[in-house]
C-alpha positions, 0 to 999 in steps of 0.5 A: 790041854792048851799051853800058851807062852805069855810076856808079862810086863812088870815095873822093872822088866818083861818076864816070860811064862807059860799059862796052862789052861784047864776046865776049872773045878774050883775058884782057884788058879796056880802061880808057880814061881821058879827060884832065881836062876831057874827056868819055868820048866823046873828041876827035872821038868817038875814045874811042867809036870805039875802044871799039866797034871794039876790042869788035868785035875781042874787047876789052871796055872801060870809058871814063870821064869825067874829073874836071871833064869830062862827067857827073863833078862838078867838083873842085879836086884834079884829080890825086888825083881822077883817080887815085882815079877810075882805080882805082875804074873799074879795079875796076869793070871787073874786077868785070865781067870777073873773070879779065881783066887791065886795059890802060889807054889814053889819047890826046893830053893824057890821056897824062900823067894815065894815066902818073901813074894807072898808079902808083896802079893798081900800088899797088892791086895790080890785074892790069895788062897794058899802057899804051897811049898814042896820039899822046901830048902829052909836055910836057918839053923835049928835050935834043938840041942839034940837034932836027932830026936826030931828026926827019930820022932818024925822019920825025917833027917837033918841031912842036907838035900845035896841039891846045889842052889841055882845060879842067880842066888846070893847068900841072902837069897839062898838061905832066907832069914829066920824071921821070915820063916817064923813069921810066915804062918801069920802072914799067910793067915792074914790073907785067910789062906792055907799053908801047905807043905810037902816033905820028903823023908828018909834022910833028905828033908832039912832039919829046919823044916822039921823043927818049924813044922813040929816045934814051932807053935805057929807052924803047928797051928797053921798046918793043923788048920789047913790039914797042910802037911804031907810027908812022902818018906821015900820020894826022890827029888823029882817025885818020879815014882808013880805012887809018890807022884799020884799021892803028891798031885792028888793031895795038892788038887784036893787041898787046893780045891776045898 
């Protein structure tokens, strides 16, 4: 496996990432976006582990330091820089794999930034294939009057994850907006891409995620169409248990390669 550090010049600044090569099995390449304040290694080195495991399954990737994280220069306009870096990184990834389509992956707090960046990637008319959100933190209130009903029905809880937001988040970036999440299936669908979501259960997944996935018609249709819902009911935040890890990476590789 070959991993190469890369410097990517965007309109605002130079961003740093690591490209992981692979003997490709499909016309796919993966862009891994860290949350503002995170590094390209990810919490518990999750991005590194995902990049290497998925490369062994035929999916090359580029994992990117976020604005105000890792080796990227400090900035004051997080959202604009985040989107700008994402577009520049996707173009760099496509230069490495010209015939590929780009799947975007984000974990936890990075989900909101990746969801917003998807719109910028679509405006740039880049070939997109999937938006993958792993254990996403969705900062919106639930509309269900009796939230326990959802958790009992789907074995997921409305409790918070307990994970602190990375440095670099302001309140807007931390939470995201309800409109962003409700409109996301249509935005992903407009690029003929898949929406893939991995949730943890056993009193750790966010209630808003459950409400969207099972209570919002647009989300239900998008997840059904892409076979895009995976629940690992007892998984830890880093997916360290071997069974969970094999299930997660195998599912991602299968869904992205089709």
